[in-house]
N, C-alpha and C positions, 0 to 999 in steps of 0.2 A: 655513503651518505655522511657518516661521521668524519671521514677524511676531508670531504668538501667543507664541512663546517669548520674544521680546524684550519683549513687553508684560508677560508674567508676571514676567520678571526685573526690569523697571522697577518693577512693583508691589511686589515683595519689597524692592528697594532703597529705595523710598520708605518702606515700613513700617519698615525697619531704621533709616533716618535719623530717623524720628519717635521710635523707641525710644531711640536714642542721645541725641537732644535732651532727652527726658524724664529720662534717667539723668543727663545733664550738669546739668540744673536741680536734680535731687535732691541730687547731690553738692555743688553750690554752696550749697544750703541747709544741708547737714550740716557743711560745713567750719567755720563759726564755732562750732557746737556741739561739734565734736570738739576744736577748739583750747581751748575753755573746759574741757572734760572733762580734757584733758591737764594744764591748769594746776591744776585742783582735785585731781587725783591726785598732783601733785608733793608728795613727802614734806616738802619744805622750805617749802611754802606753807601758811599757816594762816589765810588771809584768807577762807575759805569755811566756812560751817557746814553741818550736816546738812540743814537745810531747803533751803538753796540747792542742795545736791547732789541732793536728792530732786526739786526743781523741774527741774533740768537733766536728770535721768534721764527725767522725764515728757516734756520737750520732745524729747529724743532718740527716745523711743518713738513720739511723734506724728509726728516727721519720717520715721521708718523704717516707719510703718504703711502698709498698702496701702489706697489709696482712702479714707483717713480712718478705717479700722478700727483699734481698739486692738490693740497688739501684746500677745500673751499674756504675762503675767508669769511668769517661771520661779521655781520654789521650791527 
């Protein structure tokens, strides 16, 4: 019985580690996009146009999507 509990706990730990690794990878992919978004939203920065902002928004949506599904656009 105790061995079964240890096995179950180990499986949960392993699953948790995989989820944390996936989250870490997603955050690493988002970091440069977030930094670019901050730069574009800086009121003193005029180096980006609407097309570039729209392209960045699309890249952020793709990065945040689940399993490649599009993130619904809010209206």
